N, C-alpha and C positions, 0 to 999 in steps of 0.2 A: 570244574581249575575256570577262574574268572581268565579273559582274553584282555592282553591288555594291548593298548593302538601302538604303532609304532612311533617314535619322537625323530627328531634331527635335531645333532649335534651340530654347530656350527663349526667353520673350519679356522674359526679365531676361538674358540673354547681351549683354555688353556689346559695343559697339563702339568700338574704340580704334586709336591712332596707331601705326603700325608702329614695330616694332623694328630692327637688323641683323639676330636672330636669326630675324626671319621670310620675307625675302628671298627663300630659298629656295623655301619652301614659297606666298610669292606668283608667285616663275615661273613654277612649274606649274599655277595656278592660271587664272593669266593669257598661258599662252604664251607668256611671255618677253617679249612687249610692253610689259612695265609698265620694264623696265630700258631699252628703248628710247626710251618716253614721256618717261621720268623728266631723261632727257638731253636731249629736245628743246624742253619746255616750258618755259616761262619765266614769272618770277613767283613768287609763294611756291606751292608744292605739298605737298600731304599725302594720305600714303597711310594710310588707314582699313582697320581689318582684324575681324572678326570671326568668333572663335576656334568650332572645331566644339567640342563633347562630350566627341570622343574620341582628341583632337588633332589637328592641321594647322589646317589653314583653311577656316568654311564658307563666306565671303564676302571682298572686297577691293574697294576702290575707290577708285581715284586723282582727286584732285581738287587743281585750281589755282586760283589769283585773281589774276588780271592786272587792276590799274585797279580798276574799280569791276564788272569779270565776273567770277562764279563758272562754273565749268567741270567738269562731271565728265568728264575724260578718259574714264575707261576704269572698268568696271564688271563684275564675275565673281561669279556663286555656282554654287558645287561642285553638279555635277548631283542627286547626292542629297540635298540640302536643297533642290530646286526645291521651288516651291508652297507656300511658309510665310509670303512676306510678306517675306524677305530684301531684298530690293530694294528695296521701298517706305523697309522700315527705314533703310538707309545713304541713300536719299537725302535721307532724313527728315536725318540727322547730317551730311549736307553742305550742306543748307541751314542749323541751326544755324550749321556752321562758317564759313559764306560770311554771314549776320550777323553775326559776331563780327568778320568783317573788314568790314562796312559794306559789302558786296557784293553785288549781284544775287541771286536764287534760284539757285541753278545750272542750268547749260543744259546740254543731251548734244548735243553736235555745234560744230558751229562757233561761236564765243563774241565778238559783234563790239562793240566798248565803245559806246556812245552816243555822236553827234554834238554837236559844242556848237552851241550855239542862238545863230545870227548878228543 
């Protein structure tokens, strides 16, 4: 197993929506889970990525919004970028995305929409 050197992502690096050109790198980062998950998730889906300074991806997150519920279905950070607060930055962008769609803050895990009051 080859060791990889740690690398730093600057705080000004932009989290953006993935493009078709990013899908191969997303599959590597998320161990192919993203493709299966994308096929099964209903509602509005957004695949967010953070570019690594040396090419490739530093992180990816799959956010979906169904009715009024935001959900982070997948979140991964490349091991060489661990400990830099990238997870929190990705969640922050997911929260802003959910607010833009008037959904609740994103949850990790199952997302049950609120029950109507009778």
